[in-house]
N, CA, C and O atoms as a Tripos MOL2 file, in Angstrom:
@<TRIPOS>MOLECULE
protein
  200   199    50     0     0
PROTEIN
NO_CHARGES

@<TRIPOS>ATOM
      1 N        -154.5430 -134.8670   71.1120 N.3       1 MET1
      2 CA       -155.7150 -133.9810   71.1790 C.3       1 MET1
      3 C        -156.8040 -134.6050   72.0560 C.2       1 MET1
      4 O        -156.9670 -135.8250   72.0960 O.2       1 MET1
      5 N        -157.5220 -133.7690   72.7340 N.am      2 ASP2
      6 CA       -158.5800 -134.2330   73.6140 C.3       2 ASP2
      7 C        -159.8050 -134.6680   72.7910 C.2       2 ASP2
      8 O        -160.2610 -133.9480   71.9030 O.2       2 ASP2
      9 N        -160.3180 -135.8530   73.1050 N.am      3 ILE3
     10 CA       -161.4480 -136.3900   72.3290 C.3       3 ILE3
     11 C        -162.6690 -135.4940   72.4550 C.2       3 ILE3
     12 O        -163.3920 -135.2780   71.4830 O.2       3 ILE3
     13 N        -162.8990 -134.9690   73.6600 N.am      4 GLN4
     14 CA       -164.0670 -134.1120   73.8550 C.3       4 GLN4
     15 C        -163.9750 -132.8550   72.9900 C.2       4 GLN4
     16 O        -164.9790 -132.3790   72.4600 O.2       4 GLN4
     17 N        -162.7610 -132.3250   72.8560 N.am      5 LEU5
     18 CA       -162.5620 -131.1350   72.0290 C.3       5 LEU5
     19 C        -162.8840 -131.4560   70.5730 C.2       5 LEU5
     20 O        -163.5350 -130.6690   69.8850 O.2       5 LEU5
     21 N        -162.4220 -132.6200   70.1080 N.am      6 VAL6
     22 CA       -162.6900 -133.0320   68.7260 C.3       6 VAL6
     23 C        -164.1940 -133.1760   68.5060 C.2       6 VAL6
     24 O        -164.7250 -132.7190   67.4940 O.2       6 VAL6
     25 N        -164.8860 -133.8240   69.4720 N.am      7 GLU7
     26 CA       -166.3330 -134.0030   69.3510 C.3       7 GLU7
     27 C        -167.0450 -132.6590   69.2790 C.2       7 GLU7
     28 O        -167.9590 -132.4690   68.4770 O.2       7 GLU7
     29 N        -166.6130 -131.7240   70.1320 N.am      8 THR8
     30 CA       -167.2320 -130.4010   70.1510 C.3       8 THR8
     31 C        -167.0270 -129.6900   68.8130 C.2       8 THR8
     32 O        -167.9460 -129.0690   68.2780 O.2       8 THR8
     33 N        -165.8000 -129.7910   68.2830 N.am      9 LEU9
     34 CA       -165.5150 -129.1510   66.9920 C.3       9 LEU9
     35 C        -166.3750 -129.7630   65.8870 C.2       9 LEU9
     36 O        -166.9270 -129.0470   65.0530 O.2       9 LEU9
     37 N        -166.4830 -131.0960   65.8880 N.am     10 LEU10
     38 CA       -167.2790 -131.7610   64.8550 C.3      10 LEU10
     39 C        -168.7510 -131.3690   64.9660 C.2      10 LEU10
     40 O        -169.4120 -131.1100   63.9600 O.2      10 LEU10
     41 N        -169.2540 -131.3280   66.1960 N.am     11 LEU11
     42 CA       -170.6510 -130.9190   66.3880 C.3      11 LEU11
     43 C        -170.8600 -129.4870   65.9060 C.2      11 LEU11
     44 O        -171.8730 -129.1840   65.2750 O.2      11 LEU11
     45 N        -169.9140 -128.6130   66.1980 N.am     12 GLY12
     46 CA       -170.0080 -127.2210   65.7530 C.3      12 GLY12
     47 C        -170.0210 -127.1290   64.2310 C.2      12 GLY12
     48 O        -170.8160 -126.3950   63.6430 O.2      12 GLY12
     49 N        -169.1220 -127.8900   63.6080 N.am     13 LEU13
     50 CA       -169.0670 -127.8960   62.1410 C.3      13 LEU13
     51 C        -170.3680 -128.4310   61.5560 C.2      13 LEU13
     52 O        -170.8950 -127.8780   60.5910 O.2      13 LEU13
     53 N        -170.8830 -129.5060   62.1420 N.am     14 ALA14
     54 CA       -172.1360 -130.0880   61.6550 C.3      14 ALA14
     55 C        -173.2700 -129.0710   61.8020 C.2      14 ALA14
     56 O        -174.1220 -128.9510   60.9220 O.2      14 ALA14
     57 N        -173.2740 -128.3450   62.9160 N.am     15 GLY15
     58 CA       -174.3100 -127.3340   63.1270 C.3      15 GLY15
     59 C        -174.2350 -126.2270   62.0900 C.2      15 GLY15
     60 O        -175.2510 -125.7990   61.5420 O.2      15 GLY15
     61 N        -173.0180 -125.7720   61.8280 N.am     16 VAL16
     62 CA       -172.8360 -124.7030   60.8350 C.3      16 VAL16
     63 C        -173.2520 -125.1870   59.4530 C.2      16 VAL16
     64 O        -173.9370 -124.4800   58.7150 O.2      16 VAL16
     65 N        -172.8290 -126.4030   59.1100 N.am     17 ALA17
     66 CA       -173.1740 -126.9620   57.8020 C.3      17 ALA17
     67 C        -174.6860 -127.1270   57.6840 C.2      17 ALA17
     68 O        -175.2690 -126.8170   56.6440 O.2      17 ALA17
     69 N        -175.3230 -127.6160   58.7540 N.am     18 GLY18
     70 CA       -176.7650 -127.7910   58.7370 C.3      18 GLY18
     71 C        -177.4850 -126.4640   58.5660 C.2      18 GLY18
     72 O        -178.4490 -126.3600   57.8070 O.2      18 GLY18
     73 N        -177.0070 -125.4460   59.2820 N.am     19 GLY19
     74 CA       -177.6190 -124.1210   59.1710 C.3      19 GLY19
     75 C        -177.4760 -123.5560   57.7660 C.2      19 GLY19
     76 O        -178.4180 -122.9850   57.2160 O.2      19 GLY19
     77 N        -176.2890 -123.7200   57.1890 N.am     20 ALA20
     78 CA       -176.0500 -123.2130   55.8350 C.3      20 ALA20
     79 C        -176.9410 -123.9560   54.8360 C.2      20 ALA20
     80 O        -177.4940 -123.3530   53.9160 O.2      20 ALA20
     81 N        -177.0730 -125.2760   55.0320 N.am     21 TRP21
     82 CA       -177.8990 -126.0790   54.1270 C.3      21 TRP21
     83 C        -179.3540 -125.6280   54.2070 C.2      21 TRP21
     84 O        -180.0340 -125.4850   53.1910 O.2      21 TRP21
     85 N        -179.8170 -125.4070   55.4420 N.am     22 LEU22
     86 CA       -181.2060 -124.9560   55.6230 C.3      22 LEU22
     87 C        -181.4060 -123.6000   54.9620 C.2      22 LEU22
     88 O        -182.3910 -123.3830   54.2570 O.2      22 LEU22
     89 N        -180.4600 -122.6820   55.1940 N.am     23 ALA23
     90 CA       -180.5870 -121.3330   54.6350 C.3      23 ALA23
     91 C        -180.5760 -121.3950   53.1100 C.2      23 ALA23
     92 O        -181.1610 -120.5400   52.4440 O.2      23 ALA23
     93 N        -179.9020 -122.4180   52.5570 N.am     24 PHE24
     94 CA       -179.8020 -122.5370   51.1050 C.3      24 PHE24
     95 C        -181.0450 -123.2090   50.5210 C.2      24 PHE24
     96 O        -181.5570 -122.7880   49.4830 O.2      24 PHE24
     97 N        -181.5280 -124.2630   51.2020 N.am     25 VAL25
     98 CA       -182.5890 -125.0960   50.6310 C.3      25 VAL25
     99 C        -183.9810 -124.5490   50.9310 C.2      25 VAL25
    100 O        -184.8540 -124.5700   50.0640 O.2      25 VAL25
    101 N        -184.1940 -124.0600   52.1540 N.am     26 LEU26
    102 CA       -185.5470 -123.6380   52.5500 C.3      26 LEU26
    103 C        -186.1570 -122.6040   51.6120 C.2      26 LEU26
    104 O        -187.3020 -122.7820   51.1960 O.2      26 LEU26
    105 N        -185.4500 -121.5320   51.2580 N.am     27 PRO27
    106 CA       -186.0610 -120.5440   50.3450 C.3      27 PRO27
    107 C        -186.4820 -121.1620   49.0160 C.2      27 PRO27
    108 O        -187.5120 -120.7920   48.4530 O.2      27 PRO27
    109 N        -185.6760 -122.1140   48.5130 N.am     28 ARG28
    110 CA       -186.0190 -122.7470   47.2450 C.3      28 ARG28
    111 C        -187.2690 -123.6070   47.3940 C.2      28 ARG28
    112 O        -188.1160 -123.6290   46.5000 O.2      28 ARG28
    113 N        -187.3930 -124.3220   48.5250 N.am     29 MET29
    114 CA       -188.5860 -125.1300   48.7510 C.3      29 MET29
    115 C        -189.8160 -124.2390   48.8550 C.2      29 MET29
    116 O        -190.8660 -124.5530   48.2940 O.2      29 MET29
    117 N        -189.6860 -123.1390   49.5670 N.am     30 VAL30
    118 CA       -190.8120 -122.2080   49.7150 C.3      30 VAL30
    119 C        -191.2080 -121.6600   48.3510 C.2      30 VAL30
    120 O        -192.3940 -121.5760   48.0300 O.2      30 VAL30
    121 N        -190.2190 -121.2910   47.5520 N.am     31 GLU31
    122 CA       -190.4860 -120.7370   46.2210 C.3      31 GLU31
    123 C        -191.2000 -121.7770   45.3480 C.2      31 GLU31
    124 O        -192.1390 -121.4460   44.6250 O.2      31 GLU31
    125 N        -190.7530 -123.0200   45.4220 N.am     32 ALA32
    126 CA       -191.3760 -124.0780   44.6290 C.3      32 ALA32
    127 C        -192.8300 -124.2760   45.0550 C.2      32 ALA32
    128 O        -193.7150 -124.4260   44.2130 O.2      32 ALA32
    129 N        -193.0720 -124.2750   46.3720 N.am     33 GLN33
    130 CA       -194.4400 -124.4290   46.8690 C.3      33 GLN33
    131 C        -195.3190 -123.2880   46.3670 C.2      33 GLN33
    132 O        -196.4570 -123.5050   45.9510 O.2      33 GLN33
    133 N        -194.7770 -122.0640   46.4090 N.am     34 ARG34
    134 CA       -195.5450 -120.8990   45.9880 C.3      34 ARG34
    135 C        -195.9090 -121.0140   44.5140 C.2      34 ARG34
    136 O        -197.0330 -120.7080   44.1170 O.2      34 ARG34
    137 N        -194.9430 -121.4600   43.7000 N.am     35 ARG35
    138 CA       -195.1990 -121.6000   42.2630 C.3      35 ARG35
    139 C        -196.2780 -122.6400   42.0070 C.2      35 ARG35
    140 O        -197.1650 -122.4450   41.1760 O.2      35 ARG35
    141 N        -196.1860 -123.7640   42.7430 N.am     36 LEU36
    142 CA       -197.2010 -124.8150   42.5850 C.3      36 LEU36
    143 C        -198.5740 -124.2730   42.9210 C.2      36 LEU36
    144 O        -199.5300 -124.5000   42.1790 O.2      36 LEU36
    145 N        -198.6850 -123.5610   44.0270 N.am     37 ALA37
    146 CA       -199.9810 -123.0130   44.4490 C.3      37 ALA37
    147 C        -200.4990 -122.0360   43.3980 C.2      37 ALA37
    148 O        -201.6920 -122.0120   43.0950 O.2      37 ALA37
    149 N        -199.5950 -121.2350   42.8470 N.am     38 LEU38
    150 CA       -199.9970 -120.2520   41.8520 C.3      38 LEU38
    151 C        -200.5400 -120.9570   40.6120 C.2      38 LEU38
    152 O        -201.5880 -120.5800   40.0900 O.2      38 LEU38
    153 N        -199.8250 -121.9840   40.1400 N.am     39 VAL39
    154 CA       -200.2530 -122.7240   38.9510 C.3      39 VAL39
    155 C        -201.6110 -123.3770   39.2070 C.2      39 VAL39
    156 O        -202.4880 -123.3580   38.3440 O.2      39 VAL39
    157 N        -201.7760 -123.9530   40.3990 N.am     40 ARG40
    158 CA       -203.0440 -124.6180   40.7250 C.3      40 ARG40
    159 C        -204.1960 -123.6260   40.7190 C.2      40 ARG40
    160 O        -205.2580 -123.9090   40.1640 O.2      40 ARG40
    161 N        -203.9910 -122.4600   41.3360 N.am     41 SER41
    162 CA       -205.0890 -121.4820   41.3970 C.3      41 SER41
    163 C        -205.4080 -120.9690   39.9920 C.2      41 SER41
    164 O        -206.5710 -120.7210   39.6760 O.2      41 SER41
    165 N        -204.3920 -120.8100   39.1520 N.am     42 GLN42
    166 CA       -204.6510 -120.3640   37.7830 C.3      42 GLN42
    167 C        -205.4580 -121.4100   37.0240 C.2      42 GLN42
    168 O        -206.3640 -121.0750   36.2610 O.2      42 GLN42
    169 N        -205.1190 -122.6980   37.2430 N.am     43 ARG43
    170 CA       -205.8450 -123.7720   36.5700 C.3      43 ARG43
    171 C        -207.2960 -123.7810   37.0090 C.2      43 ARG43
    172 O        -208.1980 -123.9500   36.1880 O.2      43 ARG43
    173 N        -207.5250 -123.5980   38.3170 N.am     44 GLN44
    174 CA       -208.9000 -123.5890   38.8080 C.3      44 GLN44
    175 C        -209.6690 -122.3970   38.2070 C.2      44 GLN44
    176 O        -210.8440 -122.5260   37.8610 O.2      44 GLN44
    177 N        -209.0120 -121.2570   38.0880 N.am     45 ASN45
    178 CA       -209.6660 -120.0860   37.4950 C.3      45 ASN45
    179 C        -210.0110 -120.3600   36.0400 C.2      45 ASN45
    180 O        -211.0880 -119.9840   35.5770 O.2      45 ASN45
    181 N        -209.1070 -121.0130   35.3160 N.am     46 ASP46
    182 CA       -209.3820 -121.3390   33.9220 C.3      46 ASP46
    183 C        -210.5850 -122.2620   33.8020 C.2      46 ASP46
    184 O        -211.4320 -122.0950   32.9240 O.2      46 ASP46
    185 N        -210.6440 -123.2520   34.7140 N.am     47 LEU47
    186 CA       -211.7630 -124.1980   34.6780 C.3      47 LEU47
    187 C        -213.0700 -123.4760   34.9700 C.2      47 LEU47
    188 O        -214.0970 -123.7880   34.3660 O.2      47 LEU47
    189 N        -213.0450 -122.5220   35.8810 N.am     48 ARG48
    190 CA       -214.2730 -121.8030   36.2380 C.3      48 ARG48
    191 C        -214.7630 -120.9520   35.0760 C.2      48 ARG48
    192 O        -215.9670 -120.8080   34.8640 O.2      48 ARG48
    193 N        -213.8090 -120.3800   34.3130 N.am     49 ARG49
    194 CA       -214.1900 -119.4980   33.2040 C.3      49 ARG49
    195 C        -214.8940 -120.2730   32.1090 C.2      49 ARG49
    196 O        -215.7920 -119.7360   31.4610 O.2      49 ARG49
    197 N        -214.5080 -121.5270   31.8830 N.am     50 ARG50
    198 CA       -215.0850 -122.3020   30.7840 C.3      50 ARG50
    199 C        -216.4900 -122.7240   31.0600 C.2      50 ARG50
    200 O        -217.1100 -123.3850   30.2270 O.2      50 ARG50
@<TRIPOS>BOND
     1     1     2 1
     2     2     3 1
     3     3     4 2
     4     3     5 am
     5     5     6 1
     6     6     7 1
     7     7     8 2
     8     7     9 am
     9     9    10 1
    10    10    11 1
    11    11    12 2
    12    11    13 am
    13    13    14 1
    14    14    15 1
    15    15    16 2
    16    15    17 am
    17    17    18 1
    18    18    19 1
    19    19    20 2
    20    19    21 am
    21    21    22 1
    22    22    23 1
    23    23    24 2
    24    23    25 am
    25    25    26 1
    26    26    27 1
    27    27    28 2
    28    27    29 am
    29    29    30 1
    30    30    31 1
    31    31    32 2
    32    31    33 am
    33    33    34 1
    34    34    35 1
    35    35    36 2
    36    35    37 am
    37    37    38 1
    38    38    39 1
    39    39    40 2
    40    39    41 am
    41    41    42 1
    42    42    43 1
    43    43    44 2
    44    43    45 am
    45    45    46 1
    46    46    47 1
    47    47    48 2
    48    47    49 am
    49    49    50 1
    50    50    51 1
    51    51    52 2
    52    51    53 am
    53    53    54 1
    54    54    55 1
    55    55    56 2
    56    55    57 am
    57    57    58 1
    58    58    59 1
    59    59    60 2
    60    59    61 am
    61    61    62 1
    62    62    63 1
    63    63    64 2
    64    63    65 am
    65    65    66 1
    66    66    67 1
    67    67    68 2
    68    67    69 am
    69    69    70 1
    70    70    71 1
    71    71    72 2
    72    71    73 am
    73    73    74 1
    74    74    75 1
    75    75    76 2
    76    75    77 am
    77    77    78 1
    78    78    79 1
    79    79    80 2
    80    79    81 am
    81    81    82 1
    82    82    83 1
    83    83    84 2
    84    83    85 am
    85    85    86 1
    86    86    87 1
    87    87    88 2
    88    87    89 am
    89    89    90 1
    90    90    91 1
    91    91    92 2
    92    91    93 am
    93    93    94 1
    94    94    95 1
    95    95    96 2
    96    95    97 am
    97    97    98 1
    98    98    99 1
    99    99   100 2
   100    99   101 am
   101   101   102 1
   102   102   103 1
   103   103   104 2
   104   103   105 am
   105   105   106 1
   106   106   107 1
   107   107   108 2
   108   107   109 am
   109   109   110 1
   110   110   111 1
   111   111   112 2
   112   111   113 am
   113   113   114 1
   114   114   115 1
   115   115   116 2
   116   115   117 am
   117   117   118 1
   118   118   119 1
   119   119   120 2
   120   119   121 am
   121   121   122 1
   122   122   123 1
   123   123   124 2
   124   123   125 am
   125   125   126 1
   126   126   127 1
   127   127   128 2
   128   127   129 am
   129   129   130 1
   130   130   131 1
   131   131   132 2
   132   131   133 am
   133   133   134 1
   134   134   135 1
   135   135   136 2
   136   135   137 am
   137   137   138 1
   138   138   139 1
   139   139   140 2
   140   139   141 am
   141   141   142 1
   142   142   143 1
   143   143   144 2
   144   143   145 am
   145   145   146 1
   146   146   147 1
   147   147   148 2
   148   147   149 am
   149   149   150 1
   150   150   151 1
   151   151   152 2
   152   151   153 am
   153   153   154 1
   154   154   155 1
   155   155   156 2
   156   155   157 am
   157   157   158 1
   158   158   159 1
   159   159   160 2
   160   159   161 am
   161   161   162 1
   162   162   163 1
   163   163   164 2
   164   163   165 am
   165   165   166 1
   166   166   167 1
   167   167   168 2
   168   167   169 am
   169   169   170 1
   170   170   171 1
   171   171   172 2
   172   171   173 am
   173   173   174 1
   174   174   175 1
   175   175   176 2
   176   175   177 am
   177   177   178 1
   178   178   179 1
   179   179   180 2
   180   179   181 am
   181   181   182 1
   182   182   183 1
   183   183   184 2
   184   183   185 am
   185   185   186 1
   186   186   187 1
   187   187   188 2
   188   187   189 am
   189   189   190 1
   190   190   191 1
   191   191   192 2
   192   191   193 am
   193   193   194 1
   194   194   195 1
   195   195   196 2
   196   195   197 am
   197   197   198 1
   198   198   199 1
   199   199   200 2
@<TRIPOS>SUBSTRUCTURE
     1 MET1         2 RESIDUE 1 A MET
     2 ASP2         6 RESIDUE 1 A ASP
     3 ILE3        10 RESIDUE 1 A ILE
     4 GLN4        14 RESIDUE 1 A GLN
     5 LEU5        18 RESIDUE 1 A LEU
     6 VAL6        22 RESIDUE 1 A VAL
     7 GLU7        26 RESIDUE 1 A GLU
     8 THR8        30 RESIDUE 1 A THR
     9 LEU9        34 RESIDUE 1 A LEU
    10 LEU10       38 RESIDUE 1 A LEU
    11 LEU11       42 RESIDUE 1 A LEU
    12 GLY12       46 RESIDUE 1 A GLY
    13 LEU13       50 RESIDUE 1 A LEU
    14 ALA14       54 RESIDUE 1 A ALA
    15 GLY15       58 RESIDUE 1 A GLY
    16 VAL16       62 RESIDUE 1 A VAL
    17 ALA17       66 RESIDUE 1 A ALA
    18 GLY18       70 RESIDUE 1 A GLY
    19 GLY19       74 RESIDUE 1 A GLY
    20 ALA20       78 RESIDUE 1 A ALA
    21 TRP21       82 RESIDUE 1 A TRP
    22 LEU22       86 RESIDUE 1 A LEU
    23 ALA23       90 RESIDUE 1 A ALA
    24 PHE24       94 RESIDUE 1 A PHE
    25 VAL25       98 RESIDUE 1 A VAL
    26 LEU26      102 RESIDUE 1 A LEU
    27 PRO27      106 RESIDUE 1 A PRO
    28 ARG28      110 RESIDUE 1 A ARG
    29 MET29      114 RESIDUE 1 A MET
    30 VAL30      118 RESIDUE 1 A VAL
    31 GLU31      122 RESIDUE 1 A GLU
    32 ALA32      126 RESIDUE 1 A ALA
    33 GLN33      130 RESIDUE 1 A GLN
    34 ARG34      134 RESIDUE 1 A ARG
    35 ARG35      138 RESIDUE 1 A ARG
    36 LEU36      142 RESIDUE 1 A LEU
    37 ALA37      146 RESIDUE 1 A ALA
    38 LEU38      150 RESIDUE 1 A LEU
    39 VAL39      154 RESIDUE 1 A VAL
    40 ARG40      158 RESIDUE 1 A ARG
    41 SER41      162 RESIDUE 1 A SER
    42 GLN42      166 RESIDUE 1 A GLN
    43 ARG43      170 RESIDUE 1 A ARG
    44 GLN44      174 RESIDUE 1 A GLN
    45 ASN45      178 RESIDUE 1 A ASN
    46 ASP46      182 RESIDUE 1 A ASP
    47 LEU47      186 RESIDUE 1 A LEU
    48 ARG48      190 RESIDUE 1 A ARG
    49 ARG49      194 RESIDUE 1 A ARG
    50 ARG50      198 RESIDUE 1 A ARG
């Protein structure tokens, strides 16, 4: 087998895996950030009410 072909296949696989990982992880990170921000703003509102 040609080494360049193997390298290209491996790079392609790594790219696909990286894309899938990003598509899987990014939404969860965004959701976690949103929840943190929501909790923080609620805490600040509670402090203001007291």
